[in-house]
Structures are given as C-alpha cells and as structure tokens.
N, C-alpha and C positions, 0 to 999 in steps of 0.2 A: 571203687574209684581210688586211684593211686594218689598218695599224698606227696606233694613236692617237698623236698628238703629245704628248710630255712637256712639262709646263709647271710653273712655280712659282706658288704662290698665297700672297698675303700678307694677313694680318689686322692691323689697327691698332685697338687697344682705346682706350677713352675716356681711360685714364690714360697713354697714350703707349706702352704695351708693344706691340712688333711681333713677330709670329710668322710665319715663312715655312715653307711646306710644299712639299716637292718635291725632286727632280722627280717629277711624278705625271701619269698619264693618267686618273686617276679624276675623275669629274665633281663634285667637291666645290664647294659654293656658300657655305657658312657655317661659321664657327668659333665654338665656345662655350667659356666658361670659368666655373668656380666657384671663388671665393676664400672659404675658410672660416676663421673665427677659432675656435681651440680654447680650451677652458677654461684650459689651462696657458699661454696667451699666444702660442702658436705659430700658424702659418698653414699650411694645406694648400691646394694648388692642383690642380684637376682640369680637364682640357681635352679637346677633341676637334673633329672636323670632320664635317660632314654633307652630304648631297646636296640638302637643301632647308631653307628656313626653318621649315617646319612640323615637320620631323624634329628640328631643333635646339630648337624650343620645347617639344617633348615631354620633353626632359631636365629641365625645370623641375618636372614633375609629381612626380618621385620625390625632390625635394630636401628637403621637409619631413620625410619618413621618414628620409632619410640623415642629416639634422641631428640628429634624435632618437637614432638608433642610434649615431652616431659622437661625440655629445656636443659638437657645435658650439655656440658661443655665438651666432653669427650667420653669415650668408654673403651673398655677392653673386653673382648669375648674370648673365652678359652674353652676347649673341650679336651678331656683326658679319658683314657680307658679306665674302667673300674676293675679292681683286682679283688678276687675273693680272699677274705681274711678270716681269722679265727674270732676276732672280736672288734 
C-alpha cells in the first residue's frame, strides 16, 4: 500500500488572518470561514476545509437558516484556496 506524503496547507484570508492545517495527507483544496455578529455584540467564528471549491460553496446554502436560528445580526462567508507550505 502506497503511503501518502504528509503536507501543510495554508489559507490566507482577505483580512490577513492565516490558518495552517497539517500535517495532513488529505486532499483538501479550500478553506471556508463564517464570521457571525451576535445580537449581544459578540462574534462567533466557524471554519472548515473541503476537497473542492464546489463543496465549500455549498456551505453558504445553510447560512441564512443558521443566522435565523442562532440570532445572528449579520455574517460574512469567505472561501480561499489552500496553498501547500513547508510549515
């Protein structure tokens, strides 16, 4: 059985936030993040990684319902491509 090489994946968001995932052998390609503003002034952040851009974009579908159920004032959804890195 062939062993998959472990690698580090890095996502850089538009606001400068950098998230590194790994070491992993999984074929992740994209990182997604939801930043939600709550009624009480606090912020919640949800994130994950997916194996395709299409899979990441599907996360957007449930956000309107999540916002209503959780009482979010508003939210931002972002998807960026993961880049292989040394560490």
